[in-house]
N, C-alpha and C positions, 0 to 999 in steps of 0.2 A: 133389869139393866138400868143403870143410872141415866137420867136425861141431862145431867150436868155436863157442861163443856169442860174439856181438859185443857188447863192452862199451865204451862211451864214458865216459872219466873226465874230469871237469871240476872240478879242484881249486879254482880261483877265487882268492879274495883272503884277506888276513888270516891266520887260523889254518887256512884250508882246506888248503893244501899240507902243513902239519905233521901234521894228523890223518889226511890221506889217505895219508901215508907209512906209517902204522901198518896201514892196510887193505892196502896193497901187500904188506907182509910176510905177512899172512894169506893173501892171494891166491896168493902164491908157494908157501907151504906147502901149501895145498889143491891146487894144481896138481901138486905132487910127491907128495902122500900120499893125496889123496882123489879123484883122477881128474878134477878140474875142468879143463875145457878152455875157455880164454877167449882171444879175439882182441881185445886191448886197444888202443884209440886214445886218446891224451891230447891235449887242446886247451885253449886259453885262453878264459876268459869274464870278465865283470865288468871291474874296473879293470885287471886284467892284460891283457885284450884291448884295452881303450881305449889303454893305453900303447903297444901295438905296432901295432894295426890302426886305432885311431881310432873304434871302435864297441864297445859292450858285448858283442855276439855277432855273428859273421859268418854270412851265409846258408849258407856251406859247413858250418859247425858244426851248424846246425840240420838240414841234410840228413843229416849223419853221425848225428845223434841219431835222426832218423826211420828210418834204415836199421839201427839197432842193436837188439839184444834188450833192452837196458836202458841207462840213463844213471846213473852214480854221480856225484853232485854234491857239492861241498864247501860253499862259501859265496861270496857276493859283497857288496861294500860297502867303500868307502874314503872317509874324510872329505876326502881331497885332491881329490875330484871333486864335492864338494857345491855348487860354484859353477856347474856346467854346467846346461844345460837338461834337463828331465825325460827327454827321449828319449835323452840321452847318459849318464844315471846308470848306474852299474854294476848296480843292481838290475833294470834293464830286461831284463837277460839272462834271468833266471829267469821273468819275466812273459812274455817273448816265446817261450821254450821251452814254457811251459804252453799258450799260445794256439796256436802253430803245430803242436804235436803233439797238440792237443786233450786235454791232461792235465787232465781235468775232476774227478777224484775224489781228494782228498788224504786219506790215511790217517794219523792221528796217534794212535799208542797212548800211553796214560798208564798205565804199569805200574810199580809200586813194588817195587824189590828189597828183600827183608826186611832186608838189611844197612844200608839207607839210610833206614829208617823214622824215625830221629831227625832226619834232614835235612829232612823235610817240614815245611812251614809249619803243618800241622795236627797235632792230637793223634794219638798212635799208634793209639789205639782207633778213631779215625775213618777213618784211611787204611789200616789193616792189610788186606792182601790186595787192594789196589787193582789193577784190571786192566780198563780201559775203552778203547774205541776211538772217536775222533771222525772221522767222514767228512764232509769239507768240500768243497762244490762250489767249483771254482777258476777256471773260465773264463767265468763269467756274473756276474750280480748287479751291485752298485754299482761294482765295480772296472773293469768293461768296458762297462757300459751307456751308451747314447747317448740324449740329448745329454749332453756333458760339457765342461768347460773353465772359463775365467775370462773374464768379459766386463765391459766398462765401460758403466755405465748413463748415461742422459742427464744426470744431475746430477753426473757425474764420479766417483761411487762405483763400487766393483767388486763383482761377484757371482760366487761359485764354484758350479758346477753339477755334480752327479753324479746318475745315474739308476739306480734299482734295477729291473732287468728280468729276468724269468725266463719261459721258455716251458714248455709241458707236457713236451716231449721232454727238455729239459735237466733238469727235476726228476725225471722217470722214470728216466733213466739213472743218476743218482747214488743214487737210492733203491734201485735194483736192487743196486748195489755194497754198500750198507749191509745190505740184507736177506740177500744171499748170505753176507756175512761173519758176520752174526748166526747163521745156520744152522750155522756151524762153531765158534761160541762158546757163549753161553748163551741164544741164540735170542730176544733182546729188542732192539727198536729204539725209540729215543725220537726223534721228529722235532721239530725246534726252529725256530721262526719268531716273527713278531710279527703274527699274523693279526688282532689286536684293533685295530691302527692302520695296517696296511699291506696294500694290495690284493695285492701280490706275495706277502705272507705267507699271505693267505687262499687264493690259488691254490696255493701250496706245500702247505698242509695238505690241500686237496681232492685234489690229484694223488697225494700220498703215500697218503692214505686209499684212493683208488680202486685204485692198483696193488697195495696190500696185499690188498684184497678179491679182486682178480682173480688174483694170482699168488703171494701169500705169506701166505695166511691161517693157515698153521701157525706163523708167527712172531708173537710178542707185540708189538703196536704201541701206543705211547702218544704223546701230543703235549704239548709244553710251550712256553711263551713264553720268549723268549731271556733276558730279565732274570731270570725265575724260575730258569731253568737255571743261570745264573751263581751265584745264591744257593745252589741245591741242590748244586752242585759243591763248595762249601766247607762245606756243612752235612752232607751225606751222599753222598759221591761213589760209594760202593759200590752205590747204587741203580741205577746205569747200567751197561749192557753196551755197546751201540753207539748213538752219537748221530749223527744225520744232519742237516745244516743247510747254509745258504747261505754264500756267500763271506765277507761281512762278519762275521756272527755266528760262523762257524767260525774265522775269524782270531782273534777275541777269546777265544772260549771255549777253543780249543786251547792258547793261551798260558797262560790261567788254569789249565787242567788240568795243564799241564806243571809248574807250581810245586808241585802236590800231591806230586810225586815227589821233590822236593828240589833239582833242578838242571836248567836248560835243556841243560846239557852231557851229560845222560844220554839224551835222547830222539831217536829216529830218526823218519823219516817216509817215506811212499811216495806218489807221485802217479801215478794210472793213467789211461790213455786208453781209447778204444773198442777192442773186440776186432777185430783185423784179419782179412782174408779167410782166412789160414792158421791162425787160432786164437790168435795171440798179441796182447798189448796193447803199445802204447808205454808206457813206464814210466820214471819218474825217482825216484831215492832220494837223500835228503839229511838231514843232521842239522838240527835247528831252531834251533841256537844262534847262527847268524849268523857274521859274519867276525871279530868281537871284535878290532878293530884295536888296542885298548889293551894286549893281551897277545900280539899277533902277534910271532913271532920269539924269544920268551922260553923256549920249550920247556916251558910249564906248562899248555897247553890240555888239556882232557879229550878223549881220542880215542874214548871209548866210544860216543857217539851216532853217530859216523861208522862205527864198527865194527858197531854194531847196525843201521845203515841198510843195510850190505852183507848182513847176515843177512836183512833183509826182502827184499832183492833176490834172494837165493838162494831164499827161500820163495815169493815171488809171481811172479817172472819166470822162474826157472830150474827150478822144481818140485823143489828140493833141500831139502826140509823137514828131513831128518836133519842136513844140514850147518848149516842155520840153528839147529837145536836145539843143536848142538855149540857154536857161537859164543855163544849166549845163556846156556847153562849155564856156559861158561868165564867169561863176564863176571860172572855171579852168584857163582861160587866165588871169583874174585879179590876181589870186594868183601867177601865173607864173611871172607876172610883178613886184612882190615884195611887194604888199600892204598887210598889216596885221592889224587886230584888236588886242587888248592886249592879248587875250587868246591864240593866235597862233603866237605871236611875237617871232622873232628870230634875232640874230645879222645880221646887214647888210640890214634888211628889212625896209620898210617905214611904220610907225605906223599911223593908221587912226582911226576915230571914226565911229559910226553907219551910219550916213548920208553919209559920204564920201565914205564908202565901198559900200553902196547901189547905189550911183550915179555912181561909177566906173563900177559896173555890168551893169547898164543901158546903159552907154556909149559904153561898149563892145558889148552889144546886138545890138545897132544901127550899129556898124561897121560890125558885122557878118551878119546882115540882109541886 
């Protein structure tokens, strides 16, 4: 039996294949120099899959993902498919993967590299040292709740319906992920909801409070309303360590937090499933920047979020923390040297493209190693 880890690579659409190529160079180097053994399978998703197979993601690909140790995902989305029904949109691929693999906990770090402090939308003194983690529940809440749909009323007008639904077990399992992460960080969790106007938010607060009392009393727990959390993220983001919240609020707050770091092109993410019988989780890793069709094929996309997503994969799925540290330190050093892609460009820096930025990270890894 092979001792190689099974990795499914889904580059997807837009800039996905471009930034994934830079990760492939790092994977090849780590296989040659760090003893990393990977059995890699590549497949189509999103618009790329629609063009060939007529669906955003095939059942066979979902099964491959289920059998893999981890999935490295690029991006999906193409305006050429904006006219089709919702079930045929490229973005359905990622939603279906999350649902079928029970990828319920999305980890979105917002960490500001010192070299990019001037790229943040906030003042340097407000964001200096920023390092927070948002844990977002991803298979429940208003995006998946029933009933949902658009209906025609008796008077001929139409009504859109989405339902916010959470159960005790759904809240408990994502809260456990947040508390476990906090124990490895600064030991603080802020639970975010709207318990003042939503019954689902009230249940969320009660369940998180209860599991904290029963299992995680050593971790500092606070609660905050979602609208206040949005305000506090731009007023004093360093007050947070780990934020845990539901699907809708997590979607909004994590994008807000991403801009504190200067660019969507810098931020990775991980989405974790339940622990399986033999001790591993299903897990998917992806940058948060999307497919960016307006710059696809131009060689100017920032590959660092995809590279850092691979670092998260090494850390959380393959237990290779030292290799993850190597990549993250290399990225930090390259930024400190003054190299910038267009999305993070600032006066006095050296502008480079996708490939050159990827090569710079790899050269820095060679030096550090």
